C-alpha positions, 0 to 999 in steps of 0.5 A: 601766574602767581603774585609774589608781591607779599614776599620780602626781599633782603640784601645782606653781606654774607660770607664776603658777598652781597646776597640779594635774597628772594625771601626770608626763608632764603635769608634764614637758610643762608644764616644756617649755612654760614653757621655750618661753615663756622662750625666746620661742617662745610668748607665754603658756600655761595649764594646763586654763584654764577660759576654754578649756573647750569645750561639745561635742555628741556623738551625733545626733538624740534621742541628743545628749549635751552634754559639755565638752572641757577641753584640757590646755594652751592656748598663746598665740603672738605676735599672740594666736593660740591653739592647744590641746595635749592630752597622752596617756599612755593614749588611751581611746575616750571621749577620742577621741570628745570630741576628734573632736567638738571638731575637728568643732565648733571651729576652734582648732588642736589638737596631740595629744602622746604620751609613747610611741607608742600601740599596738593600739586606742589607735594606731588611734584616734590614727591616725583622729584624726590626719587631722582635727587640726593635728599629732601628736607620737608620742614626746615623751618620746624626741624632746623631753623626754629632752634637757631631763630634767635640768630636772625635779625629779620 
């Protein structure tokens, strides 16, 4: 099991909710999401919204396990259209399994967002999942967040 003791967590009030971000990348993506809302690109957003948690089943036959998939961001567009965004700095196999079960069992579009491109086994998992989801952003740190880094206070 990986040790994530080096990952800093942040608690911030954003969009009228207290958010307990699990990484700097999640916090930066939330700032970008808030900017999208302020610019009218999206209508609203929520971080780890309990109303968006999805019950999923993993396995087959007698080996079915019930799990909960909790998307990082729930995005609401004009007209009420909902999409999920999942940020990843690290992409372990258990996350792949949950996300793959989610896309097989639900219809809400999902975007997978990496701060930096994954490599090795993580990249292979992401490539396999990319065929089944709405969109993958491979280098959000460079392609999106770098241009607005002056907005971040951490």
